[in-house]
C-alpha positions in Angstrom: -82.0 -76.0 -113.9 -80.7 -73.7 -116.6 -79.6 -76.6 -118.7 -83.1 -78.2 -118.4 -84.7 -74.9 -119.5 -82.3 -74.6 -122.5 -83.1 -78.2 -123.6 -86.9 -77.5 -123.2 -86.6 -74.4 -125.3 -84.6 -76.2 -128.0 -87.3 -78.9 -128.2 -90.1 -76.4 -128.5 -88.2 -74.5 -131.3 -87.5 -77.7 -133.0 -91.1 -78.9 -132.9 -92.3 -75.4 -134.0 -89.9 -75.3 -136.9 -91.0 -78.7 -138.1 -94.6 -77.6 -138.5 -95.5 -78.0 -142.1 -96.9 -74.7 -143.4 -98.6 -76.4 -146.4 -100.6 -78.6 -144.0 -101.6 -75.4 -142.1 -102.6 -73.8 -145.4 -104.7 -76.8 -146.4 -106.5 -76.3 -143.1 -107.5 -72.8 -144.2 -105.3 -70.8 -141.8 -103.5 -68.8 -144.5 -102.3 -66.1 -142.1 -100.5 -68.6 -139.8 -99.2 -70.5 -142.8 -97.7 -67.2 -144.2 -95.9 -66.5 -140.9 -94.6 -70.1 -140.6 -93.3 -70.2 -144.1 -91.6 -66.8 -143.7 -90.0 -67.9 -140.5 -88.6 -71.1 -142.0 -87.4 -69.2 -145.1 -85.6 -66.6 -142.9 -83.9 -69.4 -141.0 -82.7 -71.1 -144.2 -81.4 -67.8 -145.6 -79.6 -66.9 -142.4 -77.7 -70.3 -142.6 -77.0 -69.7 -146.3 -78.9 -72.8 -147.3 -81.1 -73.4 -150.4 -84.8 -73.0 -149.9 -87.0 -76.1 -149.9 -89.7 -76.2 -152.6 -92.5 -76.7 -150.1 -91.5 -73.5 -148.2 -91.7 -71.5 -151.4 -95.0 -73.1 -152.3 -96.4 -72.4 -148.8 -95.4 -68.7 -148.9 -96.7 -68.3 -152.4 -100.0 -69.9 -151.7 -100.6 -68.3 -148.3 -99.8 -64.8 -149.6 -102.1 -65.4 -152.6 -105.0 -66.5 -150.4 -104.6 -63.7 -148.0 -104.3 -61.1 -150.8 -107.3 -62.5 -152.6 -109.5 -62.5 -149.5 -108.6 -58.8 -148.8 -109.3 -58.0 -152.5 -112.7 -59.8 -152.3 -113.7 -57.7 -149.3 -112.6 -54.5 -151.1 -114.6 -55.4 -154.2 -117.8 -56.0 -152.1 -117.4 -52.7 -150.4 -116.7 -50.9 -153.6 -120.2 -51.8 -154.8 -121.7 -50.3 -151.7 -122.8 -46.7 -151.8 -122.9 -46.1 -148.1 -120.3 -43.6 -147.1 -119.5 -45.6 -143.9 -117.7 -48.1 -146.2 -114.7 -45.8 -146.1 -113.9 -46.8 -142.5 -113.6 -50.4 -143.4 -112.0 -49.7 -146.8 -109.2 -47.7 -145.1 -108.5 -50.6 -142.7 -108.4 -53.1 -145.6 -106.2 -51.0 -147.8 -103.8 -50.4 -144.9 -103.6 -54.1 -144.3 -103.0 -54.8 -147.9 -100.3 -52.2 -148.1 -98.6 -53.6 -145.0 -98.8 -57.1 -146.4 -97.5 -56.0 -149.8 -94.5 -54.2 -148.2 -93.8 -57.3 -146.1 -93.7 -59.7 -149.0 -91.5 -57.3 -151.0 -88.4 -58.7 -149.2 -89.0 -62.2 -150.7 -89.6 -61.2 -154.3 -86.0 -62.2 -155.3 -86.0 -65.5 -153.4 -89.5 -66.8 -154.1 -90.4 -67.0 -157.8 -93.7 -66.4 -159.4 -95.3 -64.3 -156.7 -98.5 -62.7 -158.0 -99.5 -59.2 -156.9 -103.0 -57.7 -157.3 -101.6 -54.2 -156.6 -98.3 -52.6 -156.5 -97.1 -50.6 -153.5 -97.6 -47.2 -155.2 -101.2 -48.0 -156.0 -102.0 -49.2 -152.5 -100.4 -46.1 -151.1 -102.8 -43.9 -153.2 -105.8 -46.0 -152.3 -105.0 -46.0 -148.6 -104.5 -42.2 -148.7 -107.8 -41.7 -150.5 -109.6 -43.9 -148.1 -108.0 -42.1 -145.2 -109.3 -38.7 -146.4 -112.8 -40.1 -147.2 -113.0 -41.8 -143.7 -112.0 -38.5 -142.1 -114.7 -36.7 -144.1 -117.3 -39.3 -143.2 -116.6 -39.0 -139.5 -116.7 -35.2 -139.7 -120.0 -35.4 -141.5 -121.4 -37.7 -138.7 -120.3 -35.1 -136.2 -122.0 -32.3 -138.2 -125.3 -34.1 -138.0 -125.3 -33.9 -134.2 -124.1 -30.3 -133.7 -127.6 -28.7 -133.7 -129.0 -31.1 -131.1 -125.8 -30.8 -129.0 -126.0 -27.0 -129.0 -129.6 -27.2 -127.9 -128.6 -29.1 -124.8 -128.8 -32.7 -125.8 -125.7 -34.1 -124.1 -125.7 -37.5 -125.7 -125.6 -35.8 -129.1 -122.6 -33.8 -128.0 -120.8 -36.9 -126.8 -121.5 -38.6 -130.1 -120.3 -35.6 -132.0 -117.1 -35.6 -129.8 -116.6 -39.2 -130.7 -116.9 -38.7 -134.4 -114.6 -35.6 -134.3 -112.0 -37.6 -132.4 -112.3 -40.4 -135.0 -111.9 -37.9 -137.8 -108.7 -36.5 -136.2 -107.4 -40.0 -135.9 -107.6 -40.3 -139.7 -106.5 -36.8 -140.4 -104.5 -35.4 -137.5 -103.4 -32.5 -139.7 -106.9 -30.9 -139.6 -106.2 -28.7 -136.6 -109.2 -26.6 -137.4 -111.4 -29.3 -135.8 -109.8 -28.8 -132.4 -112.1 -25.8 -131.3 -115.2 -27.7 -132.3 -113.9 -30.8 -130.4 -113.4 -28.7 -127.3 -116.9 -27.3 -127.7 -118.5 -30.8 -127.9 -116.4 -31.9 -124.9 -117.8 -29.0 -122.9 -121.4 -29.5 -124.1 -121.3 -33.3 -123.4 -120.0 -32.8 -119.9 -122.3 -32.7 -116.9 -120.7 -30.0 -114.7 -121.5 -29.6 -111.0 -120.6 -26.8 -108.6 -120.3 -27.9 -105.0 -120.8 -25.1 -102.5 -118.5 -24.9 -99.5 -119.6 -27.2 -96.7 -121.6 -25.5 -94.0 -120.3 -26.6 -90.6 -123.2 -25.8 -88.3 -122.8 -24.4 -84.8 -120.6 -26.9 -83.0 -116.8 -26.7 -83.0 -116.7 -30.3 -84.3 -118.9 -29.4 -87.3 -116.9 -26.3 -88.0 -113.6 -28.2 -87.9 -115.0 -31.0 -90.2 -116.2 -28.4 -92.7 -112.9 -26.5 -92.6 -110.9 -29.7 -93.5 -113.5 -30.8 -96.1 -113.3 -27.4 -97.9 -109.6 -27.0 -97.5 -108.5 -30.3 -99.1 -110.7 -30.1 -102.2 -109.0 -29.5 -105.6 -110.5 -26.9 -107.9 -112.2 -29.5 -110.2 -112.4 -33.2 -110.4 -113.4 -35.2 -113.5 -114.4 -38.7 -114.3 -115.4 -39.4 -117.9 -118.3 -37.1 -118.7 -118.8 -35.8 -115.1 -116.9 -32.8 -113.8 -117.2 -31.7 -110.2 -116.0 -28.2 -109.3 -115.5 -27.0 -105.8 -114.6 -23.4 -106.7 -116.6 -20.8 -108.8 -115.9 -21.1 -112.5 -116.8 -19.1 -115.5 -117.8 -22.3 -117.4 -121.4 -23.5 -117.7 -122.8 -25.2 -114.6 -125.6 -27.8 -115.0 -126.2 -28.6 -111.3 -125.5 -27.0 -108.0 -124.7 -29.2 -105.0 -125.2 -27.9 -101.5 -123.8 -29.7 -98.5 -124.2 -29.2 -94.8 -123.0 -31.0 -91.6 -125.8 -32.2 -89.4 -123.7 -34.4 -87.2 -120.0 -34.4 -86.1 -118.4 -35.9 -83.0 -115.1 -36.9 -81.6 -114.8 -39.3 -78.6 -112.4 -38.6 -75.7 -109.2 -40.7 -75.4 -110.6 -44.1 -74.4 -109.0 -47.1 -72.9 -110.0 -50.7 -71.9 -107.8 -52.8 -69.6 -107.9 -56.6 -69.0 -105.7 -58.0 -66.3 -104.7 -61.7 -66.1 -102.7 -63.0 -63.1 -100.6 -66.2 -63.0 -99.0 -68.3 -60.3 -96.3 -70.9 -60.7 -93.9 -73.0 -58.6 -90.3 -72.6 -59.7 -86.9 -73.7 -58.5 -85.1 -70.9 -56.6 -81.6 -72.4 -56.1 -80.6 -75.5 -54.0 -79.7 -76.3 -50.5 -77.6 -79.0 -48.8 -79.3 -81.4 -46.5 -78.0 -84.4 -44.5 -79.7 -87.7 -44.6 -78.9 -90.6 -42.2 -79.0 -94.1 -43.8 -78.8 -97.3 -41.8 -76.2 -99.7 -43.0 -76.2 -102.8 -40.8 -75.4 -101.8 -37.2 -74.0 -98.4 -38.2 -75.5 -95.2 -39.5 -74.1 -93.3 -42.4 -74.8 -89.6 -42.9 -75.1 -88.5 -46.6 -75.1 -84.9 -47.8 -76.9 -84.0 -51.0 -78.3 -81.0 -52.9 -82.0 -80.5 -53.1 -83.9 -77.8 -55.1 -85.5 -74.9 -53.3 -89.1 -74.5 -54.7 -91.0 -71.2 -54.3 -94.3 -69.8 -55.6 -93.9 -66.8 -57.9 -96.7 -64.6 -59.1 -97.1 -62.2 -62.1 -99.8 -60.3 -64.0 -100.3 -59.3 -67.7 -102.5 -56.2 -68.3 -103.8 -55.9 -71.8 -104.5 -52.3 -72.7 -106.6 -51.3 -75.7 -106.4 -47.6 -76.6 -109.0 -46.3 -79.1 -110.6 -43.1 -80.3 -113.5 -42.6 -82.6 -114.8 -39.8 -84.8 -117.8 -39.5 -87.1 -119.6 -37.1 -89.3 -122.7 -36.9 -91.4 -123.7 -34.6 -94.3 -126.9 -33.7 -96.1 -126.5 -33.3 -99.8 -129.0 -31.3 -101.9 -128.9 -31.3 -105.8 -130.3 -28.3 -107.7 -130.6 -28.0 -111.5 -129.1 -24.8 -112.7 -132.4 -23.3 -113.7 -134.4 -24.3 -110.6 -134.6 -23.1 -107.0 -135.8 -26.5 -105.8 -133.7 -29.5 -105.0 -134.5 -32.5 -107.2 -132.9 -35.0 -104.9 -131.4 -35.0 -101.4 -129.5 -37.7 -99.5 -127.2 -38.2 -96.5 -123.6 -39.4 -96.3 -121.9 -40.8 -93.2 -118.2 -41.0 -92.4 -116.5 -42.8 -89.6 -112.9 -43.2 -88.4 -111.5 -45.4 -85.7 -108.0 -45.3 -84.2 -106.8 -48.0 -81.9 -103.7 -49.5 -80.4 -103.1 -52.5 -78.2 -100.2 -53.3 -75.9 -99.4 -55.3 -72.8 -97.9 -54.5 -69.4 -96.0 -57.2 -67.5 -95.9 -57.0 -63.7 -94.5 -59.3 -61.0 -92.1 -62.2 -61.5 -91.5 -62.9 -65.2 -91.0 -66.6 -64.5 -94.7 -66.8 -63.7 -95.8 -65.4 -67.1 -96.6 -67.6 -70.1 -95.3 -65.2 -72.6 -93.5 -61.9 -73.2 -95.5 -58.7 -73.4 -95.8 -56.9 -76.7 -96.5 -53.4 -78.0 -96.1 -50.0 -76.4 -98.3 -47.1 -75.3 -99.0 -44.6 -78.2 -100.0 -41.0 -78.2 -103.6 -40.5 -79.1 -104.3 -38.6 -82.3 -105.7 -35.1 -81.9 -109.3 -34.3 -82.4 -108.4 -32.3 -85.5 -106.5 -35.2 -87.0 -109.5 -37.5 -86.5 -111.9 -35.0 -88.0 -109.5 -34.5 -91.0 -109.7 -38.3 -91.7 -113.5 -38.1 -91.5 -113.4 -35.2 -94.0 -111.4 -37.3 -96.4 -113.8 -40.2 -96.1 -116.8 -37.9 -96.8 -115.1 -36.4 -99.8 -114.7 -39.8 -101.4 -118.3 -40.7 -100.5 -119.6 -37.5 -102.0 -117.8 -38.3 -105.3 -119.0 -41.9 -105.3 -122.6 -40.8 -104.7 -122.5 -38.2 -107.5 -121.0 -40.8 -109.9 -123.9 -43.2 -109.0 -126.5 -40.4 -109.5 -125.0 -39.5 -112.9 -124.2 -43.0 -114.0 -124.9 -42.2 -117.6 -121.8 -40.0 -117.7 -119.6 -43.0 -117.0 -119.2 -43.8 -120.7 -115.6 -43.2 -121.2 -114.6 -41.1 -124.1 -112.1 -44.0 -124.9 -114.7 -46.8 -124.5 -114.2 -48.5 -127.9 -116.9 -51.1 -127.3 -119.7 -48.5 -126.9 -118.5 -46.3 -129.7 -118.1 -49.4 -132.0 -121.8 -50.1 -131.4 -122.6 -46.4 -132.1 -120.7 -46.6 -135.4 -122.5 -49.7 -136.5 -125.9 -48.1 -135.5 -125.3 -45.1 -137.5 
């Protein structure tokens, strides 16, 4: 098997190495032609063999086409007065610089390479574009600060995006960090969930105790932050919850009994049998099986226990005494175990019994599981209600659209 894989790999490499980069270049794929010609040249140099003319021609031509295309795009953008051009210019200059540094290793082996820029010039251009791109992103953030500070959360999120972009270009500008944190705070929808009220039953009180005990201080998903303890930060909405139903069943059990009957051999016995042979009688002794009827039963036992709870959720804006929306959440947990009890003669039974009796979970353990379920359901319902907050701060697709739109 290993030999077969080795042969297959050798065939693939041989075929790949035989691809003519000039043909690929003629098809217009100069980036692939560049990589192919480099790989073939590296292989020849490693074996201390002279380069083939077509390999040098392919590297020369593919690099020239790639370089000229990047230069053409730079020229078009240079005639544009829109400051947003610096974002694309930085990417182009960075690509040109990387390509120029890459081809530098072949200057001594491939003659007549033509360069539109030297490395030092490209480094200066890339650095200038980096600074200009950082300034442009910061300017975009500045345009949204007033609306963000007036309570427009989408503006705060867009400002946060542009500040993050600016810091990607210029990470040394640490003075932007406080403003970035401010926009992060202003763009976040923050909820404060009051402790769950348990009602008057012991089940409701126990459910509320576990619900409140197991909550972390704050939980965040994208632009939504849910706090379960008082905080000195700005609160946009208050969430009140109350138990209106909680129950735990007793330890329950269902039994199903099936009985079986079967005839089996239970040893042998010796019997005498008289056989006539002409005028005489011969007595023959032989062993015969002893057959008896055996009986047995299999009792299938199903143990189960159930618990459930229901909450009412009320959502209040921070500046209002009236709930803008209310809904209900339901949680249910079910514990079960099944085993069999064999009785009677095992020879009558069609199978062996399985399982064993288990200790029932406590009422508190069941209500704890219900509390966990309700916690997850509360978070999910809040995420659905504030679905506009689920635009990740790392969602490149959305922010790319935003960049184009601006």
